SEFITI-722112 format. One record per atom (N, C-alpha, C, O, CB): x, y, z; residue in one letter. Coordinates in steps of 0.2 Angstrom, whole numbers, plus 5000, padded with zeros to 4 digits. Glycine has a CB too. Layout:
BEGIN
XYZA ...
//
This chain:
BEGIN
558756305326M 559356295329M 559556225330M 559156185331M 559256325336M 560156215329W 560456145329W 561056155334W 561556195333W 560656115322W 561056115339A 561556115344A 561956055345A 561655995346A 561256145351A 562556055345K 563055995346K 563556035351K 564156045349K 563355965340K 563356045357I 563756085362I 563956045368I 564356075372I 563456145364I 563755985369Q 563955945375Q 564555905373Q 564655885367Q 563355895377Q 564955885378P 565555845377P 565455785373P 565855775368P 565855825384P 564955755374S 564755695370S 564555705363S 564555655359S 564255645373S 564455765361Q 564155785354Q 564755815350Q 564555845345Q 563655835355Q 565355795351L 565855825347L 565755795340L 565755725339L 566555805350L 565755835335D 565555815328D 566255795325D 566655835323D 565155865324D 566355735323Q 566955705319Q 566755695312Q 567255675308Q 567155645322Q 566155715310K 565955705303K 566455735298K 566655705293K 565255725301K 566655795299Y 567155835295Y 567755855298Y 568055905297Y 566755895292Y 567955805303A 568555825307A 569155835302A 569255795297A 568755765312A 569555885304K 570155895300K 570855875304K 570755875310K 570255975299K 571355855301P 571955835304P 572255875310P 572455855315P 572455815299P 572155945309I 572455985313I 571956015319I 572156015325I 572756055310I 571356025317T 570856055321T 570456005324T 570056025329T 570556115318T 570355945322G 569955895324G 569255905323G 569055935318G 570055885332G 568755875327G 568055885326G 567855955329G 568255995331G 567755835330G 567155965329I 566956035331I 566356025335I 565955975334I 566756075325I 566256065340W 565656075344W 565356145340W 565656185338W 565656095351W 564656145339S 564356195336S 563656205338S 563356165340S 564456185328S 563356265336I 562656285337I 562456325332I 562756385330I 562556315344I 561956315328D 561656355323D 561056395326D 560656365329D 561356305317D 561156455325L 560656505328L 560256545323L 560556565318L 560956545333L 559556545324V 559156595320V 559356665323V 559156675329V 558456575320V 559556715320V 559756775322V 559256825321V 559056845316V 560456795319V 559056865327D 558556915326D 558956975324D 559556985324D 558256925333D 558557035322P 558857095319P 559357125324P 559857155322P 558357145318P 559257125331D 559757155335D 560357115336D 560957145335D 559457155342D 560357055336N 560957015336N 561257015329N 561957005329N 560756945338N 560957015324L 561257025317L 561657085317L 562257085314L 560657025312L 561457145320K 561857205320K 562557195324K 563057215322K 561457265323K 562457155329I 563057145333I 563557095329I 564157115329I 562857105340I 563357045326L 563757005322L 564057045316L 564657045315L 563356945319L 563657095313Q 563957135308Q 564457185311Q 564957195307Q 563357175304Q 564357215316K 564857255319K 565457225321K 566057255321K 564457285326K 565457155323E 566057115324E 566457095318E 566957065318E 565857055328E 566157115312G 566457095306G 566357025304G 566656995300G 567157105306G 565756995306L 565656925305L 565056915300L 564856855299L 565456885311L 564856965296D 564356965292D 564456915286D 563956895283D 564157035289D 565056905284H 565256855279H 565056785281H 565056735276H 565956865277H 564956775287L 564756705289L 564056695291L 563856635293L 565156685296L 563656745289I 562856745290I 562556715284I 562656735279I 562656815292I 562156655285N 561856625280N 561056645280N 560756655285N 561856555280N 560756655274T 560056675273T 559756615271T 559856585265T 559956735269T 559156585274K 558756535272K 558256555267K 558156615266K 558456495278K 557956505264E 557456525259E 556856575261E 556656615258E 557156465256E 556756565268D 556156605271D 556456675273D 556056705276D 555856565277D 557056685272G 557356755274G 557656755280G 557956805282G 556756805273G 557556705285S 557856705291S 558656695291S 558856665286S 557556645296S 558956735295K 559656735296K 559956675300K 559656675306K 559956805297K 560456645298I 560756585302I 561456605303I 561856615299I 560656515299I 561756595310F 562456595311F 562656535315F 562356515319F 562556665315F 563156505312K 563456445315K 564056465320K 564556485317K 563656385310K 563956455326F 564556465331F 564956395331F 564556345332F 564356495338F 565556395331K 565956335331K 566556345336K 566756395338K 566256315324K 566756285339R 567356275343R 567656215341R 567356155341R 567156275351R 568256225339N 568656165337N 568956125343N 568956145348N 569256185333N 569056055341E 569256015346E 569956035348E 570156025354E 569255935344E 570356055343F 571056075345F 571256145342F 570956165337F 571556025341F 571656175345Q 571956235343Q 572456225338Q 572856175338Q 572156285348Q 572656275333K 573256265329K 573856285333K 573756335337K 573156305323K 574356255332D 575056275335D 575156355333D 575156365328D 575556235334D 575356395338Q 575456465337Q 576056475333Q 576156525330Q 575456505344Q 576556435334K 577156445330K 577156415323K 577456435319K 577756415334K 576856355323D 576856315317D 576156305315D 575856255318D 577256255317D 575756345311R 575056335310R 574856275306R 574256255306R 574756395306R 575356235304T 575256175301T 575256115306T 575156055304T 575756155295T 575356125312K 575356075317K 574756085322K 574556145323K 575956075321K 574556035326R 574056035331R 574356065337R 574856045339R 573755965332R 573956105340G 574156135346G 573756105352G 573656045353G 574056215346G 573556145357K 573256125363K 572556105362K 572256115357K 573156185368K 572356055366T 571656035366T 571156085369T 571256105375T 571555965369T 570656095365N 570156145368N 569656105372N 569556045371N 569756175362N 569356135377T 568856105381T 568156115377T 568156165373T 568756135389T 567656075379P 566956095376P 566756155378P 566956185383P 566456035377P 566256185374P 565956255377P 565656245383P 565356185385P 565456285372P 565656295388T 565256295394T 564556305393T 564356345389T 565556345399T 564156255396V 563456265394V 563056265401V 563156225406V 563156195391V 562756325402V 562456335409V 561656355408V 561456375402V 562756385413V 561256355413D 560656375413D 560556455415D 561156485416D 560156335418D 560056485416A 559956555417A 560256565424A 560356625426A 559256575417A 560256515429N 560556525435N 561356515436N 561656505441N 560256485441N 561656505430K 562356485429K 562556415432K 563056405434K 562756545432K 562056375432Q 562156305434Q 562256265428Q 561956275423Q 561556275438Q 562756215428P 562856175422P 562256135419P 561756115423P 563356115424P 562156135413V 561656105409V 561956045406V 562456045402V 561356145404V 561755985407T 562055925404T 561555885399T 561855845395T 562155865410T 560955915399E 560455885394E 560655915387E 561055965386E 559755905395E 560455875382E 560655895375E 560055955373E 559455945375E 560555835370E 560356005370V 559856065369V 559556055362V 559856035357V 560356125369V 558856055362G 558556045356G 558256105352G 558356165355G 557956005358G 558056095347N 557756155343N 557256185346N 556856155350N 557456125336N 557256255346G 556756295349G 556956325356G 556656365359G 556056255350G 557556305358S 557756325365S 557956395364S 558256415358S 558356285367S 557956435369M 558156505369M 558856505373M 558856485378M 557656555372M 559356535369V 560056535372V 560356605371V 560156645367V 560456485369V 560856615375Q 561356675374Q 561956635372Q 562156585375Q 561356715380Q 562456675368I 563056645366I 563656685369I 563556755368I 563056635359I 564156655371S 564756695373S 565256675367S 565356615366S 565056675380S 565556715364F 566056705359F 566656755359F 566556805361F 565756695352F 567156735356T 567756775355T 567856785347T 567656735343T 568356755358T 568156835345T 568356845338T 569056845337T 569456855341T 567956905335T 569256825331Y 569956825329Y 570056835321Y 569556825318Y 570356755331Y 570556865319T 570756875312T 571056815309T 571556795312T 571156945311T 570756785304G 571056725301G 571256735294G 571456785292G 570556675302G 571056685290F 571156675283F 570956745279F 570456765280F 570856615280F 571456765275K 571256825271K 571056885275K 570656925273K 570756815266K 571356895281S 571156945286S 570456955287S 570257005289S 571457015283S 570056905287K 569356905289K 569256885296K 569656845299K 568956855284K 568756915299K 568556895306K 568156835306K 567756815302K 568156955309K 568256795312Y 567956735313Y 567756725320Y 568056765324Y 568356665311Y 567356685322A 567056685329A 567256615332A 567256565328A 566356695330A 567456605338T 567456545342T 566956545348T 566956585352T 568256535345T 566556495348L 566056485353L 566456465360L 566856425360L 565656425351L 566256505365Q 566556495371Q 566056465376Q 566256415380Q 566756565374Q 565456485376G 564956465381G 564256475378G 564056515374G 565056495387G 563756445381V 563056445380V 562656455386V 562756405391V 562756385375V 562256505387M 561756505393M 561056485390M 560856525385M 561756575396M 560756435392V 560156415390V 559556445395V 559556425401V 560056335391V 559256485392E 558756525396E 558056485396E 557656485401E 558556595392E 557856455390D 557256415390D 557456345386D 557556345380D 556656445386D 557556295390L 557756225387L 557156185384L 556656175387L 558156185392L 557256175378V 556856125374V 557356065373V 557756065369V 556556145367V 557156005377R 557655955377R 557655915370R 557055905367R 557455895382R 558255895368F 558255855362F 557955785363F 558155755368F 559055855359F 557555765359D 557155705360D 557455655355D 557255655349D 556455705359D 557855605357R 558155555353R 557655505351R 557755465346R 558755525356R 557155495355T 556655445354T 556255455347T 555855405345T 556155435360T 556155515345K 555755535339K 556155495333K 556755505332K 555755605338K 555755465329S 555955425324S 556255465318S 555955525317S 555455375321S 556855445315R 557055485310R 556955445303R 557255465298R 557855495311R 556555395304D 556355355298D 555955395293D 555355415296D 556055285300D 556155415287P 555655455283P 554955425282P 554555455280P 556055465276P 554955355282V 554255325281V 553755335286V 553155345285V 554355245280V 554055355292D 553655375298D 553255435297D 552755455300D 554055375304D 553455475292Q 553155545290Q 552555535286Q 552155575286Q 553655585287Q 552455475283F 551855465279F 551255435284F 551355405289F 551955415274F 550655455282E 550055435285E 549855375281E 549855375275E 549455485285E 549555325284E 549355265281E 548655285277E 548255315280E 549255205286E 548555255271V 547955265267V 547555205267V 547855155264V 548155295260V 546955205270E 546555145270E 546155145264E 546055195261E 546155145276E 545955085262E 545555075256E 544855125257E 544555115262E 545355005254E 544755165252G 544155205252G 544255275254G 543855315253G 543655175256G 544855285258D 545055355260D 545355395254D 545555365249D 545655345265D 545255455255D 545555505250D 546255505251D 546455505257D 545155575250D 546655505246P 547355515247P 547555575250P 547155625249P 547755505240P 548155585254P 548255645257P 548555705252P 548655755254P 548855635262P 548555685246F 548755735241F 548355725234F 548155665233F 549555735240F 548355775230E 548055755223E 548455715219E 549055715219E 547955825220E 548155665216S 548555615212S 548955645207S 549455615205S 548055565209S 548755705204S 549155735199S 549755765202S 550255775198S 548755795196S 549855775208K 550455795211K 550955735213K 551455745215K 550355835217K 550655675213A 551055615215A 551555605209A 551355615203A 550555555216A 552055575211A 552555555206A 552555485204A 552455445209A 553255575208A 552655465198T 552655395196T 553355375195T 553755415191T 552255375190T 553655325198V 554355305197V 554355245192V 554855225190V 554655285203V 
//
């Protein structure tokens, strides 16, 4: 699961002129929820990972499209509502492994296909996102001391 659902997490990486940035959450979908998404007509948006797991990305745009002129920016959307199991606001960043429920609406869009808009997230079991963990790829390597066996067979090592 990947969650960018707090107000400060508005993703501007692929922002579009009309709809702006997005808040989103990627969920691993179990068989029961997969049936719900399929029943809603959203099966064309379900991705299958190499391990066979099903992923669905719920999104909420920063801006709505103008209802009269779809080429213009409309109203500003609020971020999705994020609450805990007692319906109290959650302000922490939601990390991988959290258990959540999703509130969403559907609409008919391009080529008469159905799409979903993220409305809210109920966090049942929060795993806080830890920004202190290094994202430096070198930190993933173990140091090899002289005389130690390498962590992999030398035949599998690449020479550059």
